[in-house]
C-alpha positions, 0 to 999 in steps of 0.5 A: 371391865366395870371395875376400872376407872377413867382414862384420859388420853391427851393428844397434845405434847404439853402436860395438862391438868385436871382438877376435881373438887367437891365434898367428901360424903360422910354419911351412909349411902343407900343403893338399890339391889334389884331382884326378880324371878331368876338371877339378876346381875347388879353392877354397883359402884361402891363410892367408897374412896378408901379400902375400908369395906369388908364383906363382914362390915359391908351390911350386905348380909343382914339375916333377912333376904328382904333387907340384904343378901340371901344366905345359903348352904353354898354359892349355888343357892345363895346370893353372890358378891363378885369382886374382880382381881386384876392380877388374875383377871378373874372374879372371886365369888363371895357368899354368906353360908347361913346353915349346914355343916361347918358353921355360918359366915362369909365364904369364898374359894381361895380366900383365907379370911373371906369375912375380913377380905378388904374390898378395893375402894372406888371399884364396882362390885357385882351382886348376883341376886338369886330369885328374890325381891329387891332390897336397899343396901345401906353402905356404911359411912367412910371413916376419914381420919383428920 
């Protein structure tokens, strides 16, 4: 699945080691979400190493479809954020309800508090862009405690 990490298969009997070095990104990340005529599927690596991102604080919905996801009255006419659940081997579909009966805000079937659902860190997300222009998603910076 696009949400899975890397697997290294060592074919020797002795243990090996893997050292990855580098600096932690502390600033905002900009990711292009492609649009176009019809539905466009974007597979996006979040690059967030910790479980800090929620639909509400992600910056995906801005209220302006030129700068964020398109809201709607339901999943059928709004852009969709799909998050893979390895336990059930299915995707949960999130969308922003921007009008209609029942108020506005993030929605997802079977999720008690979709706005504050914690998006797993270091996973890929799928964004279905519905018949819109491309936009740049400004992913918030990670908070790293000393």
